[in-house]
C-alpha positions as CSV (number, residue, x, y, z in Angstrom):
1,M,26.8,-14.0,-2.1
2,Y,26.1,-13.8,-5.7
3,S,27.1,-11.3,-8.6
4,Y,24.7,-10.6,-11.8
5,R,25.3,-9.0,-14.9
6,Y,22.3,-8.6,-15.3
7,P,20.3,-5.3,-13.9
8,R,17.4,-6.5,-11.3
9,P,14.1,-4.9,-10.5
10,A,13.0,-3.6,-6.7
11,L,10.3,-5.7,-4.8
12,T,8.0,-3.6,-2.7
13,V,5.1,-4.5,-1.3
14,D,1.7,-2.1,-0.8
15,A,-1.3,-2.8,1.8
16,I,-5.0,-1.8,1.4
17,V,-6.7,-1.8,4.2
18,Y,-10.4,-0.9,3.9
19,V,-13.6,-0.9,6.0
20,K,-17.0,-0.9,4.7
21,D,-19.3,2.0,6.1
22,T,-21.6,4.6,4.9
23,D,-18.8,6.2,2.7
24,P,-19.3,4.1,1.8
25,F,-15.6,2.5,2.0
26,S,-12.9,3.9,3.7
27,V,-9.8,3.1,2.9
28,L,-6.0,3.6,5.4
29,L,-3.5,6.1,3.6
30,I,-0.8,7.7,4.7
31,R,1.0,10.6,3.7
32,R,4.5,10.3,2.1
33,G,7.4,11.9,4.4
34,N,10.4,11.2,2.3
35,E,10.9,12.0,-2.0
36,P,9.7,10.5,-4.2
37,F,5.9,12.0,-4.1
38,K,7.0,14.0,-0.4
39,G,3.2,15.4,0.7
40,K,1.0,12.5,-1.0
41,W,-0.7,10.2,-0.4
42,A,-0.1,6.6,-1.0
43,L,-0.8,3.2,0.5
44,P,1.3,2.1,3.4
45,G,4.2,-0.4,1.9
46,G,7.4,-0.2,0.9
47,F,10.9,-2.3,0.2
48,I,10.8,-6.3,1.6
49,E,13.3,-7.5,3.9
50,I,15.7,-9.7,2.4
51,N,14.8,-12.2,5.1
52,E,10.9,-11.7,4.6
53,L,7.8,-13.4,3.1
54,L,6.0,-11.1,0.9
55,Q,3.1,-11.0,3.1
56,E,5.4,-10.3,6.6
57,S,7.0,-7.9,4.6
58,C,3.1,-6.3,3.9
59,I,2.2,-6.8,7.8
60,R,5.7,-5.1,9.3
61,E,5.5,-2.0,6.6
62,L,1.9,-1.1,7.8
63,R,2.6,-1.7,11.8
64,E,5.5,0.9,10.5
65,E,3.7,3.5,8.8
66,T,0.7,3.6,10.9
67,G,0.9,1.7,13.9
68,V,-2.1,-0.9,12.9
69,G,-1.3,-4.7,13.5
70,L,-3.0,-7.3,11.7
71,E,-2.2,-10.7,11.6
72,E,-2.9,-12.0,8.0
73,M,-3.8,-9.7,4.4
74,R,-4.9,-11.8,1.2
75,Q,-2.7,-10.8,-1.7
76,F,-4.1,-8.9,-4.1
77,R,-2.5,-8.2,-7.6
78,V,0.9,-7.1,-9.2
79,Y,1.7,-3.6,-10.1
80,D,4.8,-4.1,-13.0
81,S,4.6,-0.4,-15.3
82,I,8.1,-0.2,-16.3
83,D,8.0,3.8,-14.7
84,R,5.3,3.3,-11.9
85,D,8.3,4.7,-9.4
86,P,10.8,7.1,-10.9
87,R,14.1,5.7,-8.2
88,G,14.2,2.8,-10.7
89,R,12.4,-0.2,-12.2
90,T,10.0,-1.5,-9.2
91,I,7.6,-4.4,-8.7
92,S,5.2,-4.4,-5.5
93,V,2.9,-7.0,-4.6
94,V,-0.3,-5.7,-3.7
95,F,-2.3,-7.0,-0.3
96,Y,-5.1,-6.5,1.6
97,A,-7.6,-7.0,4.6
98,E,-11.1,-5.9,5.3
99,L,-11.5,-4.2,8.9
100,E,-14.9,-4.2,11.0
101,S,-14.0,-0.7,11.6
102,R,-11.7,2.1,11.2
103,C,-8.9,2.0,13.9
104,N,-6.6,4.4,15.4
105,A,-3.7,4.9,12.5
106,E,-1.0,7.4,13.3
107,G,1.4,8.3,10.7
108,D,5.5,6.8,11.6
109,D,9.1,5.4,9.9
110,D,8.8,7.2,6.7
111,A,4.8,8.7,6.6
112,D,4.4,11.4,8.5
113,L,0.8,11.1,9.0
114,A,-1.9,8.4,8.3
115,G,-6.0,8.5,7.9
116,W,-8.5,7.1,6.1
117,F,-10.3,8.3,2.8
118,S,-13.0,7.3,1.5
119,F,-12.7,5.3,-2.3
120,S,-15.2,8.1,-3.6
121,A,-13.1,11.3,-2.2
122,L,-9.4,10.1,-2.2
123,P,-6.8,12.8,-2.0
124,P,-3.8,13.5,-4.6
125,M,-2.0,10.3,-4.7
126,A,2.2,8.7,-5.4
127,F,3.0,6.5,-7.8
128,D,0.2,4.3,-9.4
129,H,-1.8,4.2,-6.1
130,K,-4.8,5.3,-7.1
131,Q,-5.1,3.3,-9.6
132,I,-4.6,-0.1,-8.0
133,I,-7.1,1.5,-5.5
134,L,-9.8,1.5,-8.3
135,D,-8.3,-1.7,-9.9
136,F,-9.1,-3.2,-6.8
137,C,-12.7,-1.2,-6.0
138,S,-14.1,-2.9,-8.9
139,E,-13.2,-6.2,-8.3
140,K,-13.0,-6.7,-5.0
141,I,-15.9,-4.5,-3.3
142,L,-18.0,-3.4,-6.5
143,K,-18.6,-7.7,-7.5
144,K,-20.1,-7.7,-3.8
145,Q,-22.6,-6.1,-4.2
């Protein structure tokens, strides 16, 4: 094991899982069961394990927090604002997947609830997740129309 004198940021992944429907689009969110932002809604996600690839980590976190199992996701963007997480310097790699229809999702692990929300009516959100969703919507959803 190596030891470095330089501080290192934490690395996380977040999942945008969405469905095109009449709302006009829905995104799957979890309600956080732990601090920081306990009780606020967020994208499913979390810290990577040391032996995981990023996509594998995102798929694992999505399954643990919502019960939704996917085999593949696509990478969207990296978010690295210095103050995006009150616990310390955290960089997140965001992945996404489009589903044909809404599936059953239940909060588990450190999420106490999971649910589908319209892109146009998001609840109060944790971290910078509202901005991530807005960026995704403008780049991936609205450009396709």
